[in-house]
Residue, then its C-alpha position, 0 to 999 in steps of 0.5 A: x478261229x482255228x479254221x481261219x488260221x488254217x485257211x490263211x495257212x493253206x492260202x499262203x502255201x498255195x501262193x508260195x507254190x505258185x510263185x515257185x512255179x513262175x520262176x524257171x529253174x536252171x539246171x545245175x550244169x547250165x548254171x555251172x557252164x555260165x559261171x565258167x564261161x571262157x574269158x576273151x583272149x586279147x592282145x596289146x601293143x604300143x602303136x607308137x613303137x610300131x609306127x617308129x619302127x616303120x621306114x615309111x614313117x621315118x620317110x614321112x617325118x623327113x618329108x614333113x620336116x623338109x616342107x616345114x623348113x621350106x615354109x619357115x625359110x619363106x616366113x623368115x624372108x617375108x619378115x626380113x622384107x617387112x623389117x627392111x621396109x618398116x625401117x625405111x618407113x621410120x627413117x623417112x617418116x619425117x621427110x616424106x610428104x603425106x601421100x607417100x607416107x600413107x602409101x608406105x603405111x598401106x604397103x606395110x599393112x598389106x605386107x603384114x596381112x599377107x604374112x599372116x595369111x601365108x602363115x595360116x595357109x602354111x600351117x593348113x598345108x602342113x596339117x594336110x600334108x601330114x594327114x596325107x603322108x600318114x594315112x597309108x602308114x596308119x592303114x598299114x598298121x591297122x591292117x597288120x593289127x587286124x591280121x595278127x588279131x584274127x590269126x591269134x584269135x583275139x577278141x580285141x587289141x589294146x593300144x597301151x600308149x599314153x598309159x591308157x592301160x596301166x595294168x594288164x593281167x599277166x594271165x593267159x588271156x593277155x598277150x603283147x603282140x607288138x613283135x607279131x605286128x612288126x613281123x606282119x609289116x615285114x619289119x622284123 
């Protein structure tokens, strides 16, 4: 019986030793180096603040407003024209022969459809104009952010707008780079 216990104990020790050999050992200095790996430095900024500071942005917004006002004036003119024709239709409705009344109804329906189509096209054109005017501005800002990021050795730059990052550590890894981007754009 003692022999069986002794044999089991020897087998258990041999199994424990072989299991230890299977796990690679990590030198102490390597483990410490991994634990003390430096964290990445990053920048943060308000993208909207940068955009609002750009004269190109102000000019683009002004151009969009002018275009929107032009479309709005045309829509008002079309609505006034429709209202005038609708009023004339209502006033003469009882005295018109049936064929004139049907003709005027079709004219009113056509005017309404044209007005709706114009509003849809105007909105599409405004959206396209905004994208076209803003694209070079966004590209300039992105290039400036990239240049500042490379210059300062950032791993990444965060946009803090819309409260996307309500807390950023005050430690040495985080840096507000809004002014640096404005300087890169030649604004400050």
